[in-house]
N, C-alpha and C positions, 0 to 999 in steps of 0.2 A: 557567646555559648552554642554551640551546635545543637541541633536536635539529639545527634547519637550522643552526646556529653552528658544531655540533658537527662535522655533515657540510662545510660550508663549510671547515672547518681542517683536515679529514684530506683532504680534496680540494686545498686547497691545499700540505699537507704532501706529500702523494704528489706531486704535478706537480714540486714543488718537486726533489725527491730523484730524478725522474726526470730531471732536467736534468744530472744527475752520473752517473746509471747509464745513460744513451743520450744524450749531449751531441750525437751527429752528426745525430738527428733533430731538433733545437730550432736547432741551428747552419742547420741548410737552410733553416728558414723564418725567419731574420733578414733583414730588407730589407736590399738595397746598400744603398740611401742612409743608412742608419745609420753612424755616424762608427766607427772601431775594429773590432777584431776580431768575428766569429760568435762563436767560443768565449766571447770576453769579455761579451758581451751574453747568452750562454747562462748563465753562469754568474753572473753579475749577476741576471738575472731570476730563475734558482733559489734564489739566497740571498734574494732579497725574498719569496720565495713563503713558503719555510719559516719565515722570520721574522714574516711576517704570520700565518701558520698558528698558531705558537707564540703572537702576541702575541692572538689570538682565544681561545684554550685558557685564558690568565692572565685572569682576571676584571679585575685592577687594570687592564690596558693593551688589553682586548676594543674598547672605544669607539673609540681610536685605530686599532688595527689593522683594524676594520671599517671606518673610513673608508680605511686604509692598502690594505685589498683592492680599494675600488671603485676606485680610483686607479690599483693594479695591471691591474686588469682593463682599463682604458681606456687605459694605456700598451702593453699588449701586442697592443689590438685590430690594429695595423698588421703585427703578426706574422701575424695570424689572416687579415687581407685578402690579404698577399702570399702565403700557402699558397693560398688559393683560385683567385689568379690564377695562381702557379706550376703548380699540380695540375690546371687546365683539361683538359690532355690527358690526364689519367690514366684508369684505368678509372673506371666508373660509382662502384663502391661507396668507391673513393677520394677522388673528386669530392664525393660525398655527406657524406663525414668532415668536408673541409675546408669546405663549404658551411654543415654545421651547427653549426660552431664560430661561423659569424659571429653569428647571432640569440642563441644561448646565451649570449653575453657580456652581452647586454642585462638578461635577468634576474637575472644572477648581480650586475651593476652595483646595479641597484634592489635587491636582497635586502642587500647590503652596506650600502648608504646608510639603507635602512629600519630594519634592526638598530640601525646607529650612532646615527641618531637616538634611537630607542627607550632604547637604552642612557643617551643624556645625559639623556633625560627621566625616566629612573627612578633617577639619581643626586640 
C-alpha cells in the first residue's frame, strides 16, 4: 500500500466517521432535489466512505475500493456544488472552504482512478 493510498483511506475513514459525529453539517449540504431525507443521505454517504476507506486498506479489496472511491467522489460532487451555491452569502473564509472543495474533487478522482488502474496492472 502506497503512502497516498493510506492517506486516501484515512481521509475517507475520517470523513465517513464525521458523518455520524456531526451529521447536521452534512445534512445541510445535501441538495434538496435528492429524494429521501437529508439524514439518510448523510448516513448512507458516511457508511460508503467508511466502507471504501476500509476496502482500500485491505489488499484483496483495494482495486475495487479505489474504483469505489472515484465513484464516491463523483457521487458527492453535487453536495459540494450545492454547498458552494448555498454558502455564497457567508463570510469570505467560509465561501473559500466551499469553493476549494470543488476543484479538490478532481485530483481525488484522478488519483483513485490512477491507483485502481495500477492495482489492476500489478495483478
